[in-house]
PDB file with SEQRES, HELIX, SHEET and CRYST1 records, atoms N, CA, C and O in Angstrom:
SEQRES   1 A   68  UNK UNK UNK UNK UNK UNK UNK UNK UNK UNK UNK UNK UNK          
SEQRES   2 A   68  UNK UNK UNK UNK UNK UNK UNK UNK UNK UNK UNK UNK UNK          
SEQRES   3 A   68  UNK UNK UNK UNK UNK UNK UNK UNK UNK UNK UNK UNK UNK          
SEQRES   4 A   68  UNK UNK UNK UNK UNK UNK UNK UNK UNK UNK UNK UNK UNK          
SEQRES   5 A   68  UNK UNK UNK UNK UNK UNK UNK UNK UNK UNK UNK UNK UNK          
SEQRES   6 A   68  UNK UNK UNK                                                  
HELIX    1 AA1 UNK A   32  UNK A   49  1                                  18    
SHEET    1 AA1 3 UNK A   7  UNK A  12  0                                        
SHEET    2 AA1 3 UNK A  15  UNK A  20 -1                                        
SHEET    3 AA1 3 UNK A  25  UNK A  29 -1                                        
CRYST1    1.000    1.000    1.000  90.00  90.00  90.00 P 1           1          
ATOM      1  N   UNK A   1       0.833  -1.168   0.005  1.00  0.00           N  
ATOM      2  CA  UNK A   1       0.001   0.007   0.000  1.00  0.00           C  
ATOM      3  C   UNK A   1       0.891   1.250   0.002  1.00  0.00           C  
ATOM      4  O   UNK A   1       1.892   1.314   0.715  1.00  0.00           O  
ATOM      5  N   UNK A   2       0.514   2.215  -0.795  1.00  0.00           N  
ATOM      6  CA  UNK A   2       1.226   3.468  -0.853  1.00  0.00           C  
ATOM      7  C   UNK A   2       0.336   4.588  -0.317  1.00  0.00           C  
ATOM      8  O   UNK A   2      -0.839   4.682  -0.674  1.00  0.00           O  
ATOM      9  N   UNK A   3       0.900   5.426   0.533  1.00  0.00           N  
ATOM     10  CA  UNK A   3       0.171   6.599   0.998  1.00  0.00           C  
ATOM     11  C   UNK A   3       1.046   7.825   0.775  1.00  0.00           C  
ATOM     12  O   UNK A   3       2.269   7.717   0.684  1.00  0.00           O  
ATOM     13  N   UNK A   4       0.424   8.970   0.691  1.00  0.00           N  
ATOM     14  CA  UNK A   4       1.154  10.226   0.546  1.00  0.00           C  
ATOM     15  C   UNK A   4       1.125  10.956   1.876  1.00  0.00           C  
ATOM     16  O   UNK A   4       0.094  11.020   2.544  1.00  0.00           O  
ATOM     17  N   UNK A   5       2.268  11.503   2.248  1.00  0.00           N  
ATOM     18  CA  UNK A   5       2.375  12.329   3.439  1.00  0.00           C  
ATOM     19  C   UNK A   5       3.028  13.645   3.073  1.00  0.00           C  
ATOM     20  O   UNK A   5       3.646  13.759   2.015  1.00  0.00           O  
ATOM     21  N   UNK A   6       2.902  14.624   3.922  1.00  0.00           N  
ATOM     22  CA  UNK A   6       3.471  15.942   3.673  1.00  0.00           C  
ATOM     23  C   UNK A   6       4.771  16.089   4.431  1.00  0.00           C  
ATOM     24  O   UNK A   6       4.907  15.590   5.549  1.00  0.00           O  
ATOM     25  N   UNK A   7       5.726  16.773   3.826  1.00  0.00           N  
ATOM     26  CA  UNK A   7       7.023  17.011   4.475  1.00  0.00           C  
ATOM     27  C   UNK A   7       7.288  18.516   4.501  1.00  0.00           C  
ATOM     28  O   UNK A   7       7.007  19.233   3.541  1.00  0.00           O  
ATOM     29  N   UNK A   8       7.834  18.968   5.620  1.00  0.00           N  
ATOM     30  CA  UNK A   8       8.321  20.327   5.752  1.00  0.00           C  
ATOM     31  C   UNK A   8       9.833  20.240   5.809  1.00  0.00           C  
ATOM     32  O   UNK A   8      10.392  19.490   6.609  1.00  0.00           O  
ATOM     33  N   UNK A   9      10.498  21.019   4.949  1.00  0.00           N  
ATOM     34  CA  UNK A   9      11.952  20.961   4.858  1.00  0.00           C  
ATOM     35  C   UNK A   9      12.518  22.328   5.241  1.00  0.00           C  
ATOM     36  O   UNK A   9      12.043  23.365   4.779  1.00  0.00           O  
ATOM     37  N   UNK A  10      13.540  22.307   6.092  1.00  0.00           N  
ATOM     38  CA  UNK A  10      14.199  23.547   6.469  1.00  0.00           C  
ATOM     39  C   UNK A  10      15.708  23.336   6.457  1.00  0.00           C  
ATOM     40  O   UNK A  10      16.192  22.209   6.559  1.00  0.00           O  
ATOM     41  N   UNK A  11      16.440  24.431   6.333  1.00  0.00           N  
ATOM     42  CA  UNK A  11      17.888  24.389   6.337  1.00  0.00           C  
ATOM     43  C   UNK A  11      18.372  24.892   7.682  1.00  0.00           C  
ATOM     44  O   UNK A  11      18.253  26.079   7.986  1.00  0.00           O  
ATOM     45  N   UNK A  12      18.913  24.002   8.483  1.00  0.00           N  
ATOM     46  CA  UNK A  12      19.448  24.330   9.800  1.00  0.00           C  
ATOM     47  C   UNK A  12      20.950  24.017   9.738  1.00  0.00           C  
ATOM     48  O   UNK A  12      21.404  22.959  10.174  1.00  0.00           O  
ATOM     49  N   UNK A  13      21.679  24.946   9.195  1.00  0.00           N  
ATOM     50  CA  UNK A  13      23.085  24.772   8.844  1.00  0.00           C  
ATOM     51  C   UNK A  13      23.865  24.013   9.909  1.00  0.00           C  
ATOM     52  O   UNK A  13      23.782  24.368  11.085  1.00  0.00           O  
ATOM     53  N   UNK A  14      24.596  23.015   9.551  1.00  0.00           N  
ATOM     54  CA  UNK A  14      24.921  22.593   8.184  1.00  0.00           C  
ATOM     55  C   UNK A  14      23.924  21.559   7.625  1.00  0.00           C  
ATOM     56  O   UNK A  14      24.151  21.041   6.532  1.00  0.00           O  
ATOM     57  N   UNK A  15      22.847  21.249   8.327  1.00  0.00           N  
ATOM     58  CA  UNK A  15      21.939  20.185   7.934  1.00  0.00           C  
ATOM     59  C   UNK A  15      20.689  20.699   7.243  1.00  0.00           C  
ATOM     60  O   UNK A  15      20.257  21.833   7.452  1.00  0.00           O  
ATOM     61  N   UNK A  16      20.125  19.838   6.419  1.00  0.00           N  
ATOM     62  CA  UNK A  16      18.756  19.997   5.934  1.00  0.00           C  
ATOM     63  C   UNK A  16      17.914  19.082   6.788  1.00  0.00           C  
ATOM     64  O   UNK A  16      18.284  17.928   7.004  1.00  0.00           O  
ATOM     65  N   UNK A  17      16.787  19.570   7.282  1.00  0.00           N  
ATOM     66  CA  UNK A  17      15.905  18.797   8.148  1.00  0.00           C  
ATOM     67  C   UNK A  17      14.561  18.652   7.475  1.00  0.00           C  
ATOM     68  O   UNK A  17      13.989  19.627   6.988  1.00  0.00           O  
ATOM     69  N   UNK A  18      14.052  17.415   7.450  1.00  0.00           N  
ATOM     70  CA  UNK A  18      12.742  17.124   6.861  1.00  0.00           C  
ATOM     71  C   UNK A  18      11.851  16.541   7.959  1.00  0.00           C  
ATOM     72  O   UNK A  18      12.260  15.641   8.692  1.00  0.00           O  
ATOM     73  N   UNK A  19      10.623  17.070   8.061  1.00  0.00           N  
ATOM     74  CA  UNK A  19       9.675  16.619   9.084  1.00  0.00           C  
ATOM     75  C   UNK A  19       8.391  16.187   8.402  1.00  0.00           C  
ATOM     76  O   UNK A  19       7.890  16.861   7.501  1.00  0.00           O  
ATOM     77  N   UNK A  20       7.868  15.061   8.842  1.00  0.00           N  
ATOM     78  CA  UNK A  20       6.575  14.588   8.346  1.00  0.00           C  
ATOM     79  C   UNK A  20       5.481  15.270   9.135  1.00  0.00           C  
ATOM     80  O   UNK A  20       5.507  15.275  10.365  1.00  0.00           O  
ATOM     81  N   UNK A  21       4.505  15.854   8.424  1.00  0.00           N  
ATOM     82  CA  UNK A  21       3.414  16.582   9.060  1.00  0.00           C  
ATOM     83  C   UNK A  21       2.460  15.642   9.765  1.00  0.00           C  
ATOM     84  O   UNK A  21       1.988  15.950  10.859  1.00  0.00           O  
ATOM     85  N   UNK A  22       2.163  14.491   9.157  1.00  0.00           N  
ATOM     86  CA  UNK A  22       1.140  13.596   9.697  1.00  0.00           C  
ATOM     87  C   UNK A  22       1.627  12.727  10.845  1.00  0.00           C  
ATOM     88  O   UNK A  22       0.813  12.242  11.631  1.00  0.00           O  
ATOM     89  N   UNK A  23       2.903  12.523  10.961  1.00  0.00           N  
ATOM     90  CA  UNK A  23       3.468  11.687  12.028  1.00  0.00           C  
ATOM     91  C   UNK A  23       4.631  12.433  12.659  1.00  0.00           C  
ATOM     92  O   UNK A  23       5.268  13.264  12.011  1.00  0.00           O  
ATOM     93  N   UNK A  24       4.900  12.144  13.884  1.00  0.00           N  
ATOM     94  CA  UNK A  24       6.015  12.827  14.560  1.00  0.00           C  
ATOM     95  C   UNK A  24       7.324  12.119  14.186  1.00  0.00           C  
ATOM     96  O   UNK A  24       7.941  11.423  14.991  1.00  0.00           O  
ATOM     97  N   UNK A  25       7.713  12.332  12.927  1.00  0.00           N  
ATOM     98  CA  UNK A  25       8.924  11.696  12.395  1.00  0.00           C  
ATOM     99  C   UNK A  25       9.712  12.789  11.680  1.00  0.00           C  
ATOM    100  O   UNK A  25       9.148  13.593  10.939  1.00  0.00           O  
ATOM    101  N   UNK A  26      11.016  12.806  11.912  1.00  0.00           N  
ATOM    102  CA  UNK A  26      11.872  13.752  11.208  1.00  0.00           C  
ATOM    103  C   UNK A  26      13.194  13.081  10.881  1.00  0.00           C  
ATOM    104  O   UNK A  26      13.538  12.037  11.434  1.00  0.00           O  
ATOM    105  N   UNK A  27      13.934  13.714   9.961  1.00  0.00           N  
ATOM    106  CA  UNK A  27      15.229  13.187   9.562  1.00  0.00           C  
ATOM    107  C   UNK A  27      16.055  14.361   9.061  1.00  0.00           C  
ATOM    108  O   UNK A  27      15.557  15.479   8.934  1.00  0.00           O  
ATOM    109  N   UNK A  28      17.303  14.096   8.782  1.00  0.00           N  
ATOM    110  CA  UNK A  28      18.187  15.145   8.281  1.00  0.00           C  
ATOM    111  C   UNK A  28      19.133  14.581   7.234  1.00  0.00           C  
ATOM    112  O   UNK A  28      19.263  13.367   7.079  1.00  0.00           O  
ATOM    113  N   UNK A  29      19.791  15.489   6.519  1.00  0.00           N  
ATOM    114  CA  UNK A  29      20.779  15.096   5.515  1.00  0.00           C  
ATOM    115  C   UNK A  29      21.641  16.286   5.163  1.00  0.00           C  
ATOM    116  O   UNK A  29      21.373  17.411   5.586  1.00  0.00           O  
ATOM    117  N   UNK A  30      22.675  16.033   4.389  1.00  0.00           N  
ATOM    118  CA  UNK A  30      23.579  17.110   3.990  1.00  0.00           C  
ATOM    119  C   UNK A  30      23.024  17.913   2.811  1.00  0.00           C  
ATOM    120  O   UNK A  30      23.552  18.972   2.471  1.00  0.00           O  
ATOM    121  N   UNK A  31      21.941  17.393   2.182  1.00  0.00           N  
ATOM    122  CA  UNK A  31      21.258  18.121   1.117  1.00  0.00           C  
ATOM    123  C   UNK A  31      19.771  17.972   1.337  1.00  0.00           C  
ATOM    124  O   UNK A  31      19.336  17.116   2.108  1.00  0.00           O  
ATOM    125  N   UNK A  32      18.989  18.795   0.670  1.00  0.00           N  
ATOM    126  CA  UNK A  32      17.527  18.696   0.767  1.00  0.00           C  
ATOM    127  C   UNK A  32      17.059  17.323   0.295  1.00  0.00           C  
ATOM    128  O   UNK A  32      16.219  16.694   0.939  1.00  0.00           O  
ATOM    129  N   UNK A  33      17.590  16.869  -0.804  1.00  0.00           N  
ATOM    130  CA  UNK A  33      17.193  15.565  -1.358  1.00  0.00           C  
ATOM    131  C   UNK A  33      17.532  14.441  -0.397  1.00  0.00           C  
ATOM    132  O   UNK A  33      16.722  13.534  -0.203  1.00  0.00           O  
ATOM    133  N   UNK A  34      18.730  14.480   0.221  1.00  0.00           N  
ATOM    134  CA  UNK A  34      19.136  13.454   1.165  1.00  0.00           C  
ATOM    135  C   UNK A  34      18.216  13.451   2.391  1.00  0.00           C  
ATOM    136  O   UNK A  34      17.844  12.390   2.892  1.00  0.00           O  
ATOM    137  N   UNK A  35      17.856  14.635   2.863  1.00  0.00           N  
ATOM    138  CA  UNK A  35      16.946  14.718   4.022  1.00  0.00           C  
ATOM    139  C   UNK A  35      15.589  14.102   3.691  1.00  0.00           C  
ATOM    140  O   UNK A  35      15.002  13.412   4.525  1.00  0.00           O  
ATOM    141  N   UNK A  36      15.083  14.347   2.470  1.00  0.00           N  
ATOM    142  CA  UNK A  36      13.796  13.772   2.067  1.00  0.00           C  
ATOM    143  C   UNK A  36      13.883  12.272   1.888  1.00  0.00           C  
ATOM    144  O   UNK A  36      12.953  11.555   2.256  1.00  0.00           O  
ATOM    145  N   UNK A  37      14.977  11.781   1.332  1.00  0.00           N  
ATOM    146  CA  UNK A  37      15.175  10.332   1.181  1.00  0.00           C  
ATOM    147  C   UNK A  37      15.234   9.679   2.555  1.00  0.00           C  
ATOM    148  O   UNK A  37      14.620   8.635   2.776  1.00  0.00           O  
ATOM    149  N   UNK A  38      15.973  10.293   3.480  1.00  0.00           N  
ATOM    150  CA  UNK A  38      16.071   9.741   4.839  1.00  0.00           C  
ATOM    151  C   UNK A  38      14.715   9.787   5.546  1.00  0.00           C  
ATOM    152  O   UNK A  38      14.380   8.876   6.303  1.00  0.00           O  
ATOM    153  N   UNK A  39      13.937  10.838   5.303  1.00  0.00           N  
ATOM    154  CA  UNK A  39      12.610  10.922   5.888  1.00  0.00           C  
ATOM    155  C   UNK A  39      11.702   9.812   5.357  1.00  0.00           C  
ATOM    156  O   UNK A  39      10.940   9.204   6.109  1.00  0.00           O  
ATOM    157  N   UNK A  40      11.796   9.560   4.058  1.00  0.00           N  
ATOM    158  CA  UNK A  40      10.989   8.482   3.476  1.00  0.00           C  
ATOM    159  C   UNK A  40      11.287   7.166   4.179  1.00  0.00           C  
ATOM    160  O   UNK A  40      10.365   6.437   4.546  1.00  0.00           O  
ATOM    161  N   UNK A  41      12.559   6.857   4.368  1.00  0.00           N  
ATOM    162  CA  UNK A  41      12.946   5.620   5.061  1.00  0.00           C  
ATOM    163  C   UNK A  41      12.424   5.611   6.493  1.00  0.00           C  
ATOM    164  O   UNK A  41      11.935   4.589   6.973  1.00  0.00           O  
ATOM    165  N   UNK A  42      12.529   6.756   7.179  1.00  0.00           N  
ATOM    166  CA  UNK A  42      12.102   6.838   8.565  1.00  0.00           C  
ATOM    167  C   UNK A  42      10.580   6.694   8.698  1.00  0.00           C  
ATOM    168  O   UNK A  42      10.101   6.041   9.626  1.00  0.00           O  
ATOM    169  N   UNK A  43       9.815   7.300   7.774  1.00  0.00           N  
ATOM    170  CA  UNK A  43       8.353   7.174   7.822  1.00  0.00           C  
ATOM    171  C   UNK A  43       7.950   5.738   7.518  1.00  0.00           C  
ATOM    172  O   UNK A  43       7.044   5.211   8.163  1.00  0.00           O  
ATOM    173  N   UNK A  44       8.596   5.094   6.555  1.00  0.00           N  
ATOM    174  CA  UNK A  44       8.287   3.709   6.247  1.00  0.00           C  
ATOM    175  C   UNK A  44       8.525   2.815   7.460  1.00  0.00           C  
ATOM    176  O   UNK A  44       7.715   1.931   7.738  1.00  0.00           O  
ATOM    177  N   UNK A  45       9.619   3.027   8.186  1.00  0.00           N  
ATOM    178  CA  UNK A  45       9.894   2.269   9.397  1.00  0.00           C  
ATOM    179  C   UNK A  45       8.857   2.545  10.474  1.00  0.00           C  
ATOM    180  O   UNK A  45       8.409   1.631  11.167  1.00  0.00           O  
ATOM    181  N   UNK A  46       8.480   3.810  10.610  1.00  0.00           N  
ATOM    182  CA  UNK A  46       7.458   4.206  11.590  1.00  0.00           C  
ATOM    183  C   UNK A  46       6.126   3.508  11.307  1.00  0.00           C  
ATOM    184  O   UNK A  46       5.474   2.997  12.217  1.00  0.00           O  
ATOM    185  N   UNK A  47       5.733   3.497  10.031  1.00  0.00           N  
ATOM    186  CA  UNK A  47       4.428   2.916   9.682  1.00  0.00           C  
ATOM    187  C   UNK A  47       4.402   1.408   9.868  1.00  0.00           C  
ATOM    188  O   UNK A  47       3.329   0.832  10.053  1.00  0.00           O  
ATOM    189  N   UNK A  48       5.555   0.759   9.824  1.00  0.00           N  
ATOM    190  CA  UNK A  48       5.591  -0.685  10.097  1.00  0.00           C  
ATOM    191  C   UNK A  48       5.292  -0.960  11.561  1.00  0.00           C  
ATOM    192  O   UNK A  48       4.776  -2.028  11.892  1.00  0.00           O  
ATOM    193  N   UNK A  49       5.604  -0.021  12.443  1.00  0.00           N  
ATOM    194  CA  UNK A  49       5.420  -0.199  13.866  1.00  0.00           C  
ATOM    195  C   UNK A  49       4.106   0.398  14.380  1.00  0.00           C  
ATOM    196  O   UNK A  49       3.607  -0.002  15.432  1.00  0.00           O  
ATOM    197  N   UNK A  50       3.550   1.355  13.633  1.00  0.00           N  
ATOM    198  CA  UNK A  50       2.346   2.075  14.054  1.00  0.00           C  
ATOM    199  C   UNK A  50       1.214   1.811  13.072  1.00  0.00           C  
ATOM    200  O   UNK A  50       1.462   1.432  11.927  1.00  0.00           O  
ATOM    201  N   UNK A  51      -0.028   2.009  13.508  1.00  0.00           N  
ATOM    202  CA  UNK A  51      -1.156   1.843  12.595  1.00  0.00           C  
ATOM    203  C   UNK A  51      -1.098   2.868  11.453  1.00  0.00           C  
ATOM    204  O   UNK A  51      -0.504   3.937  11.589  1.00  0.00           O  
ATOM    205  N   UNK A  52      -1.715   2.522  10.351  1.00  0.00           N  
ATOM    206  CA  UNK A  52      -1.778   3.421   9.201  1.00  0.00           C  
ATOM    207  C   UNK A  52      -2.508   4.705   9.596  1.00  0.00           C  
ATOM    208  O   UNK A  52      -3.513   4.671  10.308  1.00  0.00           O  
ATOM    209  N   UNK A  53      -1.999   5.807   9.135  1.00  0.00           N  
ATOM    210  CA  UNK A  53      -2.611   7.100   9.418  1.00  0.00           C  
ATOM    211  C   UNK A  53      -3.965   7.210   8.730  1.00  0.00           C  
ATOM    212  O   UNK A  53      -4.100   6.863   7.556  1.00  0.00           O  
ATOM    213  N   UNK A  54      -4.955   7.686   9.451  1.00  0.00           N  
ATOM    214  CA  UNK A  54      -6.239   7.947   8.834  1.00  0.00           C  
ATOM    215  C   UNK A  54      -6.620   9.385   9.155  1.00  0.00           C  
ATOM    216  O   UNK A  54      -6.692   9.780  10.319  1.00  0.00           O  
ATOM    217  N   UNK A  55      -6.857  10.143   8.125  1.00  0.00           N  
ATOM    218  CA  UNK A  55      -7.193  11.544   8.281  1.00  0.00           C  
ATOM    219  C   UNK A  55      -8.547  11.810   7.641  1.00  0.00           C  
ATOM    220  O   UNK A  55      -8.855  11.279   6.574  1.00  0.00           O  
ATOM    221  N   UNK A  56      -9.351  12.635   8.299  1.00  0.00           N  
ATOM    222  CA  UNK A  56     -10.645  13.014   7.728  1.00  0.00           C  
ATOM    223  C   UNK A  56     -10.464  13.896   6.503  1.00  0.00           C  
ATOM    224  O   UNK A  56     -11.258  13.829   5.564  1.00  0.00           O  
ATOM    225  N   UNK A  57      -9.438  14.711   6.507  1.00  0.00           N  
ATOM    226  CA  UNK A  57      -9.109  15.548   5.356  1.00  0.00           C  
ATOM    227  C   UNK A  57      -7.607  15.757   5.345  1.00  0.00           C  
ATOM    228  O   UNK A  57      -6.961  15.622   6.384  1.00  0.00           O  
ATOM    229  N   UNK A  58      -7.036  16.085   4.192  1.00  0.00           N  
ATOM    230  CA  UNK A  58      -5.602  16.272   4.119  1.00  0.00           C  
ATOM    231  C   UNK A  58      -5.143  17.435   4.970  1.00  0.00           C  
ATOM    232  O   UNK A  58      -5.873  18.414   5.127  1.00  0.00           O  
ATOM    233  N   UNK A  59      -3.929  17.343   5.530  1.00  0.00           N  
ATOM    234  CA  UNK A  59      -3.441  18.473   6.317  1.00  0.00           C  
ATOM    235  C   UNK A  59      -3.193  19.667   5.441  1.00  0.00           C  
ATOM    236  O   UNK A  59      -2.941  19.532   4.243  1.00  0.00           O  
ATOM    237  N   UNK A  60      -3.265  20.839   6.036  1.00  0.00           N  
ATOM    238  CA  UNK A  60      -2.956  22.060   5.295  1.00  0.00           C  
ATOM    239  C   UNK A  60      -2.009  22.888   6.155  1.00  0.00           C  
ATOM    240  O   UNK A  60      -2.001  22.770   7.380  1.00  0.00           O  
ATOM    241  N   UNK A  61      -1.246  23.689   5.528  1.00  0.00           N  
ATOM    242  CA  UNK A  61      -0.289  24.540   6.184  1.00  0.00           C  
ATOM    243  C   UNK A  61      -0.935  25.859   6.545  1.00  0.00           C  
ATOM    244  O   UNK A  61      -1.467  26.551   5.677  1.00  0.00           O  
ATOM    245  N   UNK A  62      -0.893  26.209   7.806  1.00  0.00           N  
ATOM    246  CA  UNK A  62      -1.439  27.470   8.281  1.00  0.00           C  
ATOM    247  C   UNK A  62      -0.294  28.298   8.878  1.00  0.00           C  
ATOM    248  O   UNK A  62       0.520  27.774   9.639  1.00  0.00           O  
ATOM    249  N   UNK A  63      -0.232  29.551   8.543  1.00  0.00           N  
ATOM    250  CA  UNK A  63       0.748  30.457   9.147  1.00  0.00           C  
ATOM    251  C   UNK A  63       0.070  31.243  10.234  1.00  0.00           C  
ATOM    252  O   UNK A  63      -1.018  31.782  10.034  1.00  0.00           O  
ATOM    253  N   UNK A  64       0.707  31.313  11.393  1.00  0.00           N  
ATOM    254  CA  UNK A  64       0.173  32.090  12.498  1.00  0.00           C  
ATOM    255  C   UNK A  64       1.232  33.070  12.968  1.00  0.00           C  
ATOM    256  O   UNK A  64       2.427  32.827  12.804  1.00  0.00           O  
ATOM    257  N   UNK A  65       0.799  34.170  13.547  1.00  0.00           N  
ATOM    258  CA  UNK A  65       1.714  35.145  14.112  1.00  0.00           C  
ATOM    259  C   UNK A  65       1.802  34.947  15.605  1.00  0.00           C  
ATOM    260  O   UNK A  65       0.780  34.762  16.267  1.00  0.00           O  
ATOM    261  N   UNK A  66       3.028  34.983  16.159  1.00  0.00           N  
ATOM    262  CA  UNK A  66       3.207  34.868  17.602  1.00  0.00           C  
ATOM    263  C   UNK A  66       4.072  36.032  18.065  1.00  0.00           C  
ATOM    264  O   UNK A  66       4.788  36.647  17.274  1.00  0.00           O  
ATOM    265  N   UNK A  67       3.996  36.317  19.334  1.00  0.00           N  
ATOM    266  CA  UNK A  67       4.793  37.419  19.878  1.00  0.00           C  
ATOM    267  C   UNK A  67       3.988  38.703  19.890  1.00  0.00           C  
ATOM    268  O   UNK A  67       2.813  38.727  19.524  1.00  0.00           O  
ATOM    269  N   UNK A  68       4.643  39.767  20.318  1.00  0.00           N  
ATOM    270  CA  UNK A  68       3.927  41.045  20.436  1.00  0.00           C  
ATOM    271  C   UNK A  68       4.295  42.007  19.341  1.00  0.00           C  
ATOM    272  O   UNK A  68       3.779  43.124  19.301  1.00  0.00           O  
TER     273      UNK A  68                                                      
END                                                                             
């Protein structure tokens, strides 16, 4: 079974960090592509140990303002 998940990628020098939105899984790499490849492996391992994610609707990215 194949499922699609969302990834947020950021550059936290010297690493690229990729985080899965639907599961509390993250990974890193020396390039954006490597971070995403490592995240794919990490999410696949996570899903083998945890139940399949079920969402009523796909996640969406919301920007919020914090601070004064």
